N, C-alpha and C positions, 0 to 999 in steps of 0.2 A: 512547339506548343500545343498544337492540335492531339499529343501523345499526352502531354501533361492532362488534357481534360476530358480526354478517354478515361482515362485513370481516375479522376475526381468525380466522375460522374456515373461511376460500374458500380454496384449496390455491394457488388464482393469486398472493394475496396473500403467503404465503412461499415460494412459486417466485418472485417479485420480489423478495423479501429478502433472498434468497439470491445473487439477480444482482446486488442493485447491492452485498450486501457482500464480492465477489468482488474487484475492485481495489483495495481495501482489505484484505482477507484477505493480496493480496502485499505491496503495500507495508509491512503492520503489519510483517510476517514479515522486512522488511528495514530498518526502523527497530531492530526490537530486535532484532540481531545486530549493529548496530553499535553501539547501547548496550549492550549484553551486554559489548562490547569494550571499551568506557569511551569510545568518540564519540558525541558529539549530532551526526546529521547534519540539519544543518537545511534541506539542499539537496535534501530531500524533493519539497518542490512543484514545483519548476523541474526535477527529474531526472525526474518523472513527465511533465510537460509533453511535455522530449524525448522520455521511452520514447514516447507517443500518437503524437508526430508521426513521429519516424523506420521505427515499426513500420508506419504506415499509409502511409511513402511510398514505402517499400522493396514493399511490397505493390501500390501502386500504379504502380510503375516496373516491376512483372509476376513479382514473386517471390510463391512458396509462401506463405501464411498463418503457417504454422510459423517460415520462415526471416524472415518479417516481426518474429515473436516473437523469436527469435536476436540480429536486426537491435536490436532495442530494449534487451535484454539487454547488448548490446556495448556502447550508446551510454551504457546508465547507468552499465556498470563505466568507463568510459574517465572520467565525469565524476565517480565515485567514487577512481578513482583520484588525480587531480586534487585532492578533496578530502584525503584521505589524505595524499598526502606534503603538504600546508601544513601538514597540524594534528598528526600522528603525528611522524614523522620532525622538520620542524621545531617542531611544540608553538606554533604558531597559535591565535589565539583560536577557537576552534569555532563562536562564534556569529556572528563575523565571515565568516568564510569560508562556512559554509553557507548564509548569505544571499545573502553573494555570488555563489555558487555556486547559487544558484536565480536571480540575476537574469541570470546567463552562460548558464546553462541555456535561460531563455526567451525570452531578447533572440534567442540563437542559432537556436531552433529559428522563431523568429517572421521573422528574416533569411532562412533559408535556404527559408522557404515563400514569400517573396516575391521571390525571387531566382530561386527554379526554376516559378514558378507566377505571372509580372506579371502577366498580364490575367487570371486568376481572377476571376468574382467573387464566387464561391458555391461551395463547398468540393465537391471530384470527392468521387464516393460508389464505394466500392468492395464486394467481395462479402465480407462478415464470415463469421465462424464461426455455423455454421448450429448448432441444437439436437440434441441428439445422445442422443435417448430410449436410456436403457440396455436390454439386450432383456428380459423379466419382470418385472424391477423397475420398468420405466417404467408396467407394466399395473398396479401396486400400488393401489389406490385410496386416495388422496388426497395417500400419500407418493409415490407415482410423478411425477404433476406436479411437486409441489412440489420434490424431491431428483434426481431420477432422469431429468428430460426436459431438463437444462440443457447449455450451451455445454460444447466441451472443455474451453475456457479455466477453466470454475466449476471441474469435474473436477480439474484442475490445480492452481488455489488450494488445494483443500482437501489434494490430495495433496502439496503444498507444504508447508505450517503440519506436516503431520505428520512430515514429513520434518525441516524444520527443529527440532522438536521431540524427536525424536530422537538428530540430533547432538548438540545443546544440552546435553542432558538424559542421556543413554545411551552416549555415546563419549567417547573421551579428547581427543579435538578438541574436542566440546563444552566438557570440562571444562578445557581452557588457556585457550580463548576466555572462558568466566568468572573462571578465572583471573585475566586481566589486566584483566577488567574490574572487580576484588574490590579484587587487590591486586599489583598486576603486579612491585612487588618482589620478594614471594615465587614470582612464576611465572617470574622472571629467574634466580633463586636457584637453579629446579630446570633452568635450562637451556632455557627456552622463549627466543625470539624475542618478546619485547613486541611489537616494531615488524613483524615481520611480521605474527603473529597479528592485531595490529589493522588493518594494513595492508587484507590477508585479507579482514576482515570488512566493512570497508569497502566495498570493491569489489563481495565476493558481493551484499552488501544492497543498493548501489544497484543492481546489476542486475535484482532483485526490484524495486524501488520503478518502475524504468522498466518492467517486464512490467506493473505493475500499473496503469501509465499506458498502456502498449497496450493494454490490454482495454481501453479504453473507445473507443478507433477499432475493434481488430479485432473486440470481439463485441458491443459494444452501440448502438456509434452509426455505422457505419461510415466515418464522413468525421471528417478532422479541423477544430475551429474553437478557439480560440484561450484561451478561459474555459470549460472542457471541463473540465480537472482541478477548478475552483471550491473549492479551499480542501481538497479531499480529503488533499494530505500533511499537514497542520497537523493534521486529525481523526487522521490515523495517528499521529503522535505523540502523541496525548491517550492514542489505544487503548493506545499502549504502558503506557503509566503505568497507565493504566485496570486493564490485565492483570496488572499488579504484574511487568513483563517476565519473563510466562510466557507461552509461544505457546497455551496452551489457552486462558485467560484471554481473552488477548487477540483471540484468532479469536472469541470469545462477545461480548465488546463489539465489534466489527465487526458479528456479525451484530443485534446491538441497536440498535446505530444505523443500519443499512439499515431493520429492522423500523419503524426511528420515520419514515424517510425514505418511504418505502412509506407509511406508515399518511397522512403529513401529504398525498400525493397524491391519497387516498381518502376524506377527509374534506371536502378543497374540495367533491367532487363529491359529498355529502348536504344536508342544509338547512340543515345549518352552515355550508357557504360563502356561501350567499346572505346571512347575516348579519355572520359575524365577516370581517375582511379576510384577506386570503388572504396577505400577509405577516407575521399572524401562526402562519398553517399552516407556513410554510417557515422562520420561526425553531423549531419544537416541537421537530422531532429534535435542534437544535443544543442548545438550553435542558434538554430532558431529559437530553442527553447528558453535560451538564456536569454535572446533578444527580447523575448514576450516578456519575461522575470524579470529584465533592466527596466522596462516600459510601466510593469502592473505596478511592480512593488514601491514605486515612487509613491504613491498613494496609499502604500498598506499601512495601516494602525496596529501596531503590534502590539498585544498584551503588554500592561506594564509592567506586572510582574513574574514575567516570562525570564526561568532561569536565578530568579532571588529568591533564594533560603527565605525560610520563615518561620521566626522563633519566636513562641508565645509570650506576650508581653514588652515584645521589642514593636518599636515603631518605625 
């Protein structure tokens, strides 16, 4: 028990948790935008893989890091546009299209990697974003190391979450997006373009998912390998439900999952790690997250028109 308290009271533990949560925050905000507009985007896993690859490859070819982020965002938007066209105006199954996008994006990243680097046996490394301590704030005991000594992309993740929350909850555009996810017929009666709003939400949301993937290569690992996303996309879909489709609660869910993940790594280095199988520690964040999801989702209010195609003129 004392070892657990030592872990939880260490600033390095919370710094790691915030770092692990950052890609989840980007991708969760993207999925939340899509679902608030009424579209379930199951392409998130593949879009994150594509974002991780395109962001890394752009920097590997010589572009600056922030342009690598922009390239990743653009690649996500492209796959989001494909997903949106198939599901919004054509009304195809969002489940089938989303899984197809995941397969297509993952295969495209793999094929392009093998085509561009056929002789490479180990992933080439790039110079990633470095920690950027905020002057003054980073010297605050405990909080300085945990909160204010992160990389620029981590700061950008929290700024993005705040911006998404403000747009969705405080602006006419956010009200229009939420209306298309709750009652598209009523939104259309007010002169809003349900197709345009849903399509735009999917495109922008997919771009944010890709930035979440790019975080892994540009800020965390400095190289690209195929299993690096490792189910984070599916976790982000669960985090949207955990947060009851509210950005603030979804961010708290991402931090909670990341804390569990950081905890299991450190618990393996305690005496418990010599007694219990390491697979149990790896499963810990997922088991605890499932428990939290079950407890929180019972009160969640699902957008009424989620996964419901809208055809103009129908009621």
